[in-house]
VEXGU-167150 format. One record per residue: x, y, z of N, C-alpha, C, O in turn; residue number from 1; residue in three letters. Coordinates in Angstrom, 1 decimal. Atoms other than C-alpha are relative to their C-alpha. Layout:
+--------+--------+--------+--------+--------+--------+--------+--------+--------+--------+--------+--------+-----+-----+
:    n_x :    n_y :    n_z :   ca_x :   ca_y :   ca_z :    c_x :    c_y :    c_z :    o_x :    o_y :    o_z :   i :  aa :
+--------+--------+--------+--------+--------+--------+--------+--------+--------+--------+--------+--------+-----+-----+
:      X :      Y :      Z :      X :      Y :      Z :      X :      Y :      Z :      X :      Y :      Z : NUM : ala :
...
+--------+--------+--------+--------+--------+--------+--------+--------+--------+--------+--------+--------+-----+-----+
***
This chain:
+--------+--------+--------+--------+--------+--------+--------+--------+--------+--------+--------+--------+-----+-----+
:    n_x :    n_y :    n_z :   ca_x :   ca_y :   ca_z :    c_x :    c_y :    c_z :    o_x :    o_y :    o_z :   i :  aa :
+--------+--------+--------+--------+--------+--------+--------+--------+--------+--------+--------+--------+-----+-----+
:    0.9 :   -1.2 :    0.0 :    0.0 :    0.0 :    0.0 :    0.9 :    1.2 :    0.0 :    1.9 :    1.3 :    0.7 :   1 : unk :
:   -0.8 :   -1.3 :    0.0 :    1.3 :    3.5 :   -0.8 :   -0.9 :    1.0 :   -0.6 :   -2.1 :    0.7 :   -0.9 :   2 : unk :
:    0.7 :   -1.1 :    0.6 :    0.1 :    6.8 :   -2.1 :   -1.3 :    0.3 :    0.8 :   -1.3 :    0.4 :    2.0 :   3 : unk :
:    1.2 :   -0.4 :   -0.6 :   -3.5 :    7.7 :   -1.5 :   -0.6 :   -1.0 :    1.1 :   -1.1 :   -0.5 :    2.1 :   4 : unk :
:    0.5 :    0.8 :   -1.1 :   -4.6 :    4.6 :    0.4 :    0.7 :    0.1 :    1.3 :    0.1 :    0.2 :    2.4 :   5 : unk :
:   -0.8 :   -0.2 :   -1.2 :   -1.8 :    5.1 :    2.9 :   -0.3 :    1.3 :    0.6 :   -0.5 :    1.4 :    1.8 :   6 : unk :
:    0.4 :   -1.4 :   -0.5 :   -2.6 :    8.8 :    3.2 :   -1.3 :   -0.1 :    0.7 :   -1.5 :    0.5 :    1.8 :   7 : unk :
:    1.3 :    0.1 :   -0.7 :   -6.2 :    7.9 :    4.0 :    0.1 :   -0.7 :    1.3 :   -0.5 :   -0.2 :    2.3 :   8 : unk :
:   -0.2 :    0.7 :   -1.3 :   -5.2 :    5.4 :    6.6 :    0.7 :    0.8 :    1.0 :    0.2 :    0.9 :    2.2 :   9 : unk :
:   -0.7 :   -0.9 :   -0.9 :   -2.8 :    7.8 :    8.2 :   -0.9 :    1.1 :    0.5 :   -1.0 :    1.4 :    1.7 :  10 : unk :
:    0.9 :   -1.0 :   -0.4 :   -5.3 :   10.6 :    8.2 :   -1.1 :   -0.5 :    0.9 :   -1.5 :    0.2 :    1.8 :  11 : unk :
:    1.0 :    0.6 :   -0.9 :   -8.0 :    8.4 :    9.6 :    0.5 :   -0.2 :    1.4 :   -0.2 :    0.0 :    2.4 :  12 : unk :
:   -0.6 :    0.3 :   -1.3 :   -5.7 :    7.4 :   12.4 :    0.3 :    1.3 :    0.8 :    0.0 :    1.4 :    2.0 :  13 : unk :
:   -0.2 :   -1.3 :   -0.6 :   -4.7 :   11.0 :   13.1 :   -1.3 :    0.7 :    0.4 :   -1.4 :    1.2 :    1.5 :  14 : unk :
:    1.3 :   -0.7 :   -0.3 :   -8.3 :   12.3 :   13.0 :   -0.7 :   -0.7 :    1.1 :   -1.4 :   -0.1 :    1.9 :  15 : unk :
:    0.7 :    0.7 :   -1.1 :   -9.4 :    9.6 :   15.4 :    0.6 :    0.4 :    1.4 :    0.0 :    0.1 :    2.4 :  16 : unk :
:   -0.6 :   -0.4 :   -1.3 :   -7.0 :   11.0 :   18.0 :   -0.6 :    1.4 :    0.4 :   -0.6 :    2.3 :   -0.4 :  17 : unk :
:    0.7 :   -1.2 :   -0.4 :   -8.8 :   13.6 :   20.0 :    0.6 :    0.5 :    1.4 :    0.0 :    0.2 :    2.4 :  18 : unk :
:   -0.7 :   -0.2 :   -1.3 :   -6.3 :   14.9 :   22.6 :   -0.6 :    1.0 :    0.9 :   -0.3 :    1.0 :    2.1 :  19 : unk :
:    0.6 :   -1.0 :   -0.9 :   -8.4 :   17.8 :   23.9 :   -1.5 :   -0.2 :    0.2 :   -2.2 :    0.5 :    0.9 :  20 : unk :
:    1.4 :    0.3 :   -0.2 :  -11.9 :   16.2 :   23.7 :   -0.9 :    1.0 :   -0.8 :   -2.0 :    1.2 :   -0.4 :  21 : unk :
:    0.8 :   -0.9 :    0.8 :  -13.1 :   18.7 :   21.0 :   -0.8 :   -0.7 :   -1.1 :   -1.6 :    0.0 :   -1.8 :  22 : unk :
:    0.7 :    0.7 :    1.2 :  -14.4 :   16.1 :   18.6 :    1.0 :   -0.1 :   -1.1 :    1.9 :    0.7 :   -1.3 :  23 : unk :
:   -1.0 :    0.3 :    1.1 :  -12.5 :   14.6 :   15.7 :    0.1 :    1.0 :   -1.1 :    1.1 :    1.1 :   -1.8 :  24 : unk :
:    0.1 :   -1.0 :    1.1 :  -13.6 :   17.3 :   13.3 :    0.8 :    1.3 :    0.4 :    0.9 :    2.2 :   -0.5 :  25 : unk :
:   -0.6 :   -1.3 :   -0.4 :  -11.7 :   20.0 :   15.3 :    1.4 :    0.1 :   -0.4 :    2.1 :    1.2 :   -0.1 :  26 : unk :
:   -1.4 :    0.0 :    0.3 :   -8.3 :   19.1 :   14.0 :    0.4 :   -0.2 :   -1.4 :    1.5 :   -0.7 :   -1.7 :  27 : unk :
:   -0.2 :    0.2 :    1.5 :   -8.4 :   19.2 :   10.2 :    1.4 :    0.5 :   -0.4 :    2.2 :   -0.2 :   -1.0 :  28 : unk :
:   -1.3 :   -0.6 :    0.4 :   -5.4 :   21.6 :    9.7 :    1.1 :   -0.7 :    0.7 :    2.1 :   -1.0 :    0.1 :  29 : unk :
:   -1.0 :    0.7 :   -0.7 :   -3.4 :   19.8 :   12.4 :    0.3 :   -1.3 :   -0.6 :    1.4 :   -1.8 :   -0.6 :  30 : unk :
:   -0.1 :    1.4 :    0.6 :   -4.1 :   16.4 :   10.8 :    0.9 :    0.1 :   -1.2 :    1.7 :   -0.8 :   -1.4 :  31 : unk :
:   -0.8 :   -0.1 :    1.2 :   -2.6 :   17.6 :    7.5 :    1.5 :    0.3 :    0.4 :    2.4 :   -0.3 :   -0.3 :  32 : unk :
:   -1.4 :   -0.3 :   -0.4 :    0.5 :   19.0 :    9.3 :    0.6 :   -1.2 :    0.5 :    1.8 :   -1.5 :    0.3 :  33 : unk :
:   -0.6 :    1.3 :   -0.5 :    1.0 :   15.7 :   11.1 :    0.3 :   -1.0 :   -1.1 :    1.3 :   -1.6 :   -1.1 :  34 : unk :
:   -0.2 :    0.9 :    1.1 :    0.6 :   13.8 :    7.9 :    1.3 :    0.3 :   -0.7 :    2.1 :   -0.6 :   -1.0 :  35 : unk :
:   -1.3 :   -0.4 :    0.6 :    3.4 :   15.8 :    6.4 :    1.2 :   -0.4 :    0.8 :    2.2 :   -0.8 :    0.3 :  36 : unk :
:   -1.1 :    0.3 :   -1.0 :    5.5 :   15.3 :    9.5 :    0.4 :   -1.5 :   -0.1 :    1.5 :   -1.9 :    0.1 :  37 : unk :
:   -0.3 :    1.4 :    0.1 :    5.1 :   11.5 :    9.1 :    0.9 :   -0.3 :   -1.1 :    1.8 :   -1.2 :   -1.0 :  38 : unk :
:   -0.9 :    0.2 :    1.1 :    6.8 :   11.7 :    5.8 :    1.4 :    0.6 :    0.1 :    2.3 :    0.3 :   -0.6 :  39 : unk :
:   -1.3 :   -0.7 :   -0.2 :    9.6 :   13.9 :    7.1 :    0.9 :   -0.7 :    0.9 :    2.1 :   -0.4 :    1.0 :  40 : unk :
:   -0.8 :    0.7 :   -0.9 :   10.9 :   11.5 :    9.7 :   -0.4 :   -1.5 :    0.2 :   -1.5 :   -1.9 :   -0.1 :  41 : unk :
:    0.3 :    1.4 :   -0.4 :   11.2 :    7.8 :   10.7 :    0.3 :   -0.2 :    1.4 :    0.2 :   -1.4 :    1.9 :  42 : unk :
:   -0.3 :    0.0 :   -1.4 :   12.0 :    8.6 :   14.3 :   -1.2 :    0.3 :    0.8 :   -1.7 :    1.4 :    0.7 :  43 : unk :
:    1.2 :   -0.2 :   -0.7 :    9.1 :    8.2 :   16.7 :    0.1 :    1.2 :    1.0 :   -0.9 :    1.9 :    1.1 :  44 : unk :
:   -0.2 :   -1.1 :   -1.0 :   10.5 :   10.6 :   19.3 :   -0.1 :    1.4 :   -0.7 :   -0.6 :    2.4 :   -0.2 :  45 : unk :
:    0.0 :   -1.2 :    0.7 :   11.1 :   13.3 :   16.7 :   -1.4 :    0.3 :   -0.6 :   -1.8 :    1.5 :   -0.5 :  46 : unk :
:    1.4 :   -0.2 :    0.5 :    7.6 :   12.8 :   15.2 :   -0.9 :    0.4 :    1.2 :   -1.7 :    1.3 :    1.0 :  47 : unk :
:    0.8 :   -0.3 :   -1.2 :    6.1 :   12.9 :   18.7 :    0.2 :    1.5 :    0.4 :   -0.7 :    2.2 :    0.7 :  48 : unk :
:   -0.3 :   -1.4 :   -0.4 :    7.8 :   16.2 :   19.4 :   -0.6 :    1.0 :   -1.0 :   -1.1 :    2.0 :   -0.6 :  49 : unk :
:    0.7 :   -0.8 :    1.0 :    6.5 :   17.6 :   16.1 :   -1.5 :    0.0 :    0.2 :   -2.1 :    1.1 :    0.1 :  50 : unk :
:    1.4 :    0.1 :   -0.3 :    3.0 :   16.4 :   16.9 :   -0.4 :    0.9 :    1.2 :   -1.3 :    1.7 :    1.2 :  51 : unk :
:    0.2 :   -0.8 :   -1.2 :    3.2 :   18.0 :   20.3 :    0.1 :    1.5 :   -0.4 :   -0.8 :    2.3 :    0.1 :  52 : unk :
:   -0.2 :   -1.4 :    0.5 :    4.4 :   21.3 :   18.7 :   -1.2 :    0.5 :   -0.8 :   -1.7 :    1.6 :   -0.5 :  53 : unk :
:    1.1 :   -0.4 :    0.9 :    1.6 :   21.3 :   16.1 :   -1.2 :    0.3 :    0.9 :   -1.9 :    1.3 :    0.7 :  54 : unk :
:    1.2 :   -0.2 :   -0.8 :   -1.2 :   20.8 :   18.6 :    0.1 :    1.0 :    1.1 :   -0.9 :    1.8 :    1.3 :  55 : unk :
:   -0.1 :   -1.0 :   -1.0 :    0.1 :   22.9 :   21.4 :    0.0 :    1.4 :   -0.6 :   -0.5 :    2.3 :    0.0 :  56 : unk :
:    0.0 :   -1.3 :    0.7 :    0.7 :   25.8 :   19.0 :   -1.4 :    0.4 :   -0.4 :   -1.8 :    1.5 :   -0.2 :  57 : unk :
:    1.4 :   -0.3 :    0.5 :   -2.8 :   25.5 :   17.5 :   -1.0 :    0.3 :    1.2 :   -1.9 :    1.1 :    1.0 :  58 : unk :
:    1.1 :    0.0 :   -1.0 :   -4.7 :   25.1 :   20.8 :    0.5 :    0.6 :    1.3 :   -0.3 :    0.8 :    2.3 :  59 : unk :
:   -0.5 :   -0.6 :   -1.2 :   -2.4 :   26.7 :   23.4 :   -0.3 :   -0.8 :    1.2 :   -0.7 :   -0.2 :    2.2 :  60 : unk :
:    0.3 :    0.9 :   -1.1 :   -2.8 :   23.7 :   25.6 :    1.0 :   -1.1 :    0.0 :    1.5 :   -1.5 :   -1.1 :  61 : unk :
:   -1.0 :    1.1 :   -0.1 :   -0.4 :   21.0 :   26.9 :   -0.6 :   -1.4 :   -0.3 :   -1.8 :   -1.6 :    0.0 :  62 : unk :
:    0.3 :    1.4 :    0.2 :   -0.5 :   17.4 :   25.8 :    1.1 :   -0.8 :    0.6 :    2.3 :   -0.4 :    0.4 :  63 : unk :
:   -1.1 :    0.8 :   -0.5 :    1.5 :   14.7 :   27.6 :    0.8 :   -0.6 :   -1.2 :    0.2 :   -1.1 :   -2.1 :  64 : unk :
:   -0.9 :    0.5 :    1.1 :    4.5 :   13.7 :   25.4 :   -0.3 :   -1.5 :   -0.2 :   -0.2 :   -1.9 :   -1.4 :  65 : unk :
:    0.2 :    1.4 :    0.2 :    3.7 :   10.0 :   26.0 :   -1.2 :   -0.3 :   -0.9 :   -1.2 :   -1.2 :   -1.7 :  66 : unk :
:    1.2 :    0.1 :    0.9 :    0.3 :   10.5 :   24.2 :    0.4 :    0.2 :   -1.4 :    0.0 :   -0.5 :   -2.3 :  67 : unk :
:   -0.5 :   -0.3 :    1.4 :    2.1 :   12.0 :   21.2 :    0.9 :   -1.1 :   -0.4 :    0.8 :   -1.4 :   -1.6 :  68 : unk :
:   -0.9 :    1.1 :    0.3 :    4.7 :    9.2 :   21.3 :   -0.8 :   -1.2 :   -0.4 :   -0.4 :   -1.9 :   -1.4 :  69 : unk :
:    0.9 :    1.1 :    0.3 :    1.9 :    6.6 :   21.2 :   -0.5 :    0.2 :   -1.5 :   -0.5 :   -0.7 :   -2.3 :  70 : unk :
:    0.5 :   -0.3 :    1.4 :    0.4 :    8.3 :   18.1 :    1.1 :   -0.1 :   -1.0 :    0.9 :   -0.7 :   -2.1 :  71 : unk :
:   -1.1 :    0.0 :    0.9 :    3.7 :    8.8 :   16.5 :    0.5 :   -1.5 :   -0.3 :    0.7 :   -1.8 :   -1.5 :  72 : unk :
:   -0.4 :    1.4 :    0.2 :    4.7 :    5.1 :   17.0 :   -1.0 :   -0.7 :   -0.9 :   -0.6 :   -1.5 :   -1.8 :  73 : unk :
:    1.0 :    0.6 :    0.8 :    1.4 :    4.0 :   15.5 :    0.1 :    0.4 :   -1.5 :    0.0 :   -0.4 :   -2.4 :  74 : unk :
:   -0.1 :   -0.6 :    1.3 :    1.7 :    6.3 :   12.5 :    1.2 :   -0.6 :   -0.8 :    1.1 :   -0.9 :   -1.9 :  75 : unk :
:   -1.2 :    0.5 :    0.6 :    5.2 :    5.2 :   11.8 :    0.0 :   -1.5 :   -0.3 :    0.5 :   -2.0 :   -1.3 :  76 : unk :
:    0.2 :    1.5 :    0.2 :    4.3 :    1.5 :   12.1 :   -0.9 :   -0.2 :   -1.2 :   -0.6 :   -1.1 :   -2.1 :  77 : unk :
:    0.9 :    0.0 :    1.2 :    1.5 :    2.1 :    9.5 :    0.8 :    0.3 :   -1.2 :    0.7 :   -0.4 :   -2.3 :  78 : unk :
:   -0.8 :   -0.4 :    1.2 :    4.0 :    3.8 :    7.2 :    1.0 :   -1.1 :   -0.3 :    1.1 :   -1.5 :   -1.5 :  79 : unk :
:   -1.0 :    1.1 :    0.3 :    6.6 :    1.0 :    7.6 :   -0.7 :   -1.2 :   -0.6 :   -0.2 :   -1.8 :   -1.5 :  80 : unk :
:    0.7 :    1.2 :    0.5 :    4.0 :   -1.8 :    7.1 :   -0.4 :    0.3 :   -1.4 :   -0.4 :   -0.7 :   -2.3 :  81 : unk :
:    0.5 :   -0.2 :    1.4 :    2.6 :   -0.1 :    4.0 :    1.1 :    0.1 :   -1.0 :    0.9 :   -0.2 :   -2.2 :  82 : unk :
:   -1.1 :   -0.1 :    0.9 :    6.0 :    0.4 :    2.5 :    0.8 :   -1.4 :   -0.2 :    1.6 :   -1.5 :   -1.1 :  83 : unk :
:   -0.6 :    1.3 :    0.2 :    7.0 :   -3.3 :    2.9 :   -0.6 :   -0.6 :   -1.3 :   -1.8 :   -0.6 :   -1.5 :  84 : unk :
:    0.5 :    0.7 :    1.1 :    6.7 :   -5.1 :   -0.3 :    0.5 :   -1.5 :    0.0 :    1.6 :   -1.8 :    0.4 :  85 : unk :
:   -0.4 :    1.4 :    0.0 :    6.7 :   -8.9 :   -0.6 :    0.1 :   -0.5 :   -1.4 :   -0.7 :   -0.1 :   -2.3 :  86 : unk :
:   -0.2 :    0.6 :    1.3 :    7.9 :  -10.8 :   -3.6 :   -1.2 :   -0.8 :   -0.4 :   -1.8 :   -1.5 :    0.5 :  87 : unk :
:    1.2 :    0.8 :    0.5 :    5.1 :  -12.4 :   -5.7 :    0.4 :   -1.5 :   -0.1 :   -0.5 :   -2.3 :   -0.5 :  88 : unk :
+--------+--------+--------+--------+--------+--------+--------+--------+--------+--------+--------+--------+-----+-----+
***
């Protein structure tokens, strides 16, 4: 899986994360920023720091780093799994 199916899967995962309890539709711009960040790094801690920065800047509220790290790890696992190709 790659391209659009992967992007949809990643966006669905990001949108399902509701760190402030505002409802999943409250984070559209942030979801796109996080999607881009997923492609910019393969390091979970670096991605988690970027997620933290995106959401805290947008909402001026703190999120526990471990929550961001869980999301980052999940997103990177999806990216890795999708990029694995198996011989036919």
